[in-house]
C-alpha positions in Angstrom: 91.5 -76.0 15.8 90.0 -79.0 14.7 88.5 -82.4 16.3 87.2 -85.5 15.5 83.7 -85.7 15.6 82.2 -87.6 18.4 78.5 -87.6 18.7 75.5 -89.2 19.5 73.1 -90.8 16.9 70.7 -88.2 17.2 73.8 -85.4 16.7 74.4 -87.2 13.4 70.6 -87.1 12.5 70.8 -83.1 13.1 74.3 -83.0 10.4 71.8 -84.9 8.1 69.1 -82.8 8.1 70.9 -80.0 8.2 72.6 -81.3 4.5 68.9 -81.4 3.4 68.3 -77.5 5.0 71.0 -76.5 2.3 71.0 -74.7 -0.9 71.6 -76.8 -4.1 74.3 -74.5 -5.2 76.2 -74.5 -1.6 76.2 -78.5 -1.7 77.4 -79.0 -5.0 80.2 -76.3 -4.3 81.0 -77.9 -1.4 81.6 -81.4 -3.1 83.8 -79.8 -5.9 85.6 -78.5 -3.3 86.3 -81.7 -1.9 86.8 -83.1 -5.3 89.9 -80.4 -5.7 91.3 -80.9 -2.7 91.2 -84.8 -3.1 92.3 -84.5 -7.1 89.7 -86.4 -8.2 87.0 -85.1 -10.7 83.7 -83.1 -9.0 80.1 -82.4 -10.8 79.3 -80.1 -13.5 76.8 -78.1 -12.8 75.3 -79.3 -16.0 75.7 -82.8 -14.3 74.3 -81.0 -11.1 71.5 -79.9 -13.0 70.0 -83.8 -13.4 71.2 -84.5 -9.5 68.3 -84.2 -6.8 68.9 -82.0 -3.8 68.4 -85.1 -1.8 71.2 -86.5 -3.5 73.6 -83.9 -3.2 72.4 -83.6 0.4 73.4 -87.5 0.5 76.9 -86.8 -0.4 77.8 -84.0 1.6 76.5 -86.1 4.4 78.7 -88.9 3.6 81.7 -86.7 3.1 81.4 -85.4 6.4 81.3 -89.1 7.4 84.8 -89.5 6.1 85.9 -86.1 6.9 85.2 -86.4 10.6 86.0 -83.4 11.6 84.7 -80.4 13.6 85.5 -77.0 15.0 86.3 -76.8 18.5 83.5 -77.5 20.5 81.7 -78.8 17.9 78.7 -77.6 16.0 80.4 -76.6 13.2 81.2 -80.0 11.3 83.8 -79.9 8.1 82.4 -81.1 4.3 86.1 -80.4 2.6 89.4 -81.7 4.4 90.5 -78.0 4.8 87.4 -77.1 6.7 86.7 -73.8 4.0 82.9 -75.3 3.7 80.9 -76.8 7.0 77.3 -77.6 7.9 76.8 -75.2 11.6 74.7 -76.9 13.6 74.2 -73.7 15.5 73.2 -71.6 12.3 70.2 -74.1 12.4 68.5 -74.3 16.2 
């Protein structure tokens, strides 16, 4: 079951930091899965080489804010609309 995200500013900071702690490849896959689901162009592997890790993490964070969905009980925040890619805060504690 999915919930709408309802957390404190500190919680958003945790998500932001978790996004920046992810591997670049994971971030790119999550962005491209989101693009596929939305029917928009994604980021190619070649283009991704020119984009910094920080920029990709920022994109993922923005997508999470737009998706506004987490697993029941929180802690796993959906990147793509179907929840295939998630940021799991429990793994980071």
